[in-house]
C-alpha positions in Angstrom: -17.7 -1.2 4.4 -19.5 0.0 1.3 -22.9 -1.5 2.2 -24.5 -0.5 -1.2 -21.7 -2.2 -3.1 -22.2 -5.3 -1.0 -26.0 -5.2 -1.6 -25.3 -4.9 -5.4 -23.1 -8.0 -5.2 -25.7 -9.9 -3.2 -28.2 -9.5 -6.2 -26.2 -12.2 -8.0 -28.1 -15.6 -8.1 -25.2 -17.3 -6.3 -26.4 -15.7 -3.0 -30.1 -16.5 -3.6 -31.5 -18.5 -0.7 -28.3 -18.2 1.3 -28.3 -17.2 4.9 -26.3 -14.1 5.9 -23.5 -16.3 7.3 -23.5 -18.5 4.1 -23.3 -15.4 1.9 -20.5 -13.9 4.0 -18.6 -17.2 3.7 -19.0 -17.2 -0.1 -17.8 -13.6 -0.3 -14.7 -14.3 1.9 -13.7 -17.6 0.2 -10.4 -17.2 -1.5 -11.0 -18.8 -4.9 -10.1 -16.0 -7.4 -6.6 -16.3 -8.9 -4.9 -13.1 -9.8 -1.5 -12.3 -11.1 0.9 -10.2 -9.1 4.0 -8.4 -10.2 5.8 -7.9 -6.9 6.4 -9.7 -3.6 8.0 -8.7 -0.4 11.6 -9.7 0.2 10.5 -11.9 3.1 8.1 -13.8 0.8 10.9 -14.5 -1.6 13.3 -15.4 1.2 10.8 -18.0 2.5 10.9 -19.7 -1.0 14.6 -20.4 -0.8 15.4 -24.0 -0.1 18.4 -24.0 2.4 20.3 -26.8 0.6 20.1 -24.8 -2.6 21.3 -21.6 -0.9 24.2 -23.6 0.5 25.1 -24.8 -3.0 25.1 -21.3 -4.4 28.4 -19.5 -5.1 29.4 -16.4 -3.2 28.7 -14.3 -6.3 25.2 -15.8 -6.7 24.5 -15.3 -2.9 25.5 -11.6 -3.3 23.2 -11.2 -6.3 20.3 -12.7 -4.4 21.0 -10.7 -1.3 20.9 -7.6 -3.5 17.5 -8.6 -4.8 16.2 -9.3 -1.3 17.6 -6.0 -0.1 15.2 -4.1 -2.3 12.3 -4.8 0.0 9.8 -5.2 -2.8 10.8 -7.7 -5.4 9.7 -7.3 -9.0 8.9 -11.0 -9.7 8.4 -10.4 -13.4 11.4 -8.1 -13.8 14.0 -9.3 -16.3 17.0 -8.6 -14.1 15.3 -10.2 -11.0 14.4 -13.3 -13.0 18.0 -13.6 -14.4 19.5 -13.2 -10.9 17.3 -15.8 -9.3 17.7 -18.2 -12.3 21.5 -17.9 -12.1 21.5 -18.6 -8.4 19.1 -21.5 -8.3 18.8 -22.8 -11.9 15.7 -23.3 -13.9 14.6 -26.6 -12.5 15.2 -25.9 -8.8 12.7 -26.2 -6.0 13.5 -22.6 -5.0 12.6 -21.4 -8.5 9.3 -23.3 -8.4 8.5 -21.8 -5.1 9.2 -18.3 -6.4 7.1 -18.9 -9.5 4.2 -19.9 -7.2 4.4 -16.3 -5.9 3.3 -15.0 -9.3 -0.3 -15.7 -8.5 -2.4 -15.4 -5.3 -5.9 -16.3 -4.4 -8.2 -13.6 -3.2 -11.8 -13.5 -2.2 -14.7 -11.9 -4.1 -15.0 -9.4 -1.2 -11.3 -8.4 -1.7 -11.9 -8.1 -5.4 -14.7 -5.7 -4.7 -12.7 -3.7 -2.2 -14.9 -4.7 0.7 -12.3 -6.3 3.0 -13.7 -9.0 5.2 -17.5 -9.3 5.1 -19.2 -10.4 8.3 -22.7 -11.8 8.4 -23.9 -8.6 10.0 -22.8 -6.7 7.0 -24.9 -9.0 4.7 -27.8 -8.5 7.1 -27.4 -4.7 7.0 -27.1 -4.6 3.2 -30.2 -6.8 2.7 -32.2 -4.7 5.2 -31.1 -1.2 4.0 -31.4 -1.8 0.2 -33.3 -5.0 -0.2 -36.6 -4.0 1.4 -36.4 -6.9 3.8 -38.0 -6.0 7.2 
């Protein structure tokens, strides 16, 4: 835990008057939406609607299996998108599920590289750098 980086973040007015626990909760709240380029094969597999998989042709299933076999799936890749669109169509629930993987929500603490912030970390940062006794 980078206590100084945490202290610097705590200087924002959003944390003014907040208890150590309230500040930690704010920092750990996943509200920041970020784009992602890749997902794990298991994440993509969980997006597949069983009825849509059953309706796919053998060739489409082979193509999707090849994509899932890569381990890490390039969600924005031209070939990947074409393979998934061919198998599930542009208006399928599976496609909508996969498109939802293109963004994730992270916390401010994650954005700052702090990991999970506990109230004791906030307390420590405020004591070490804030001059609070």
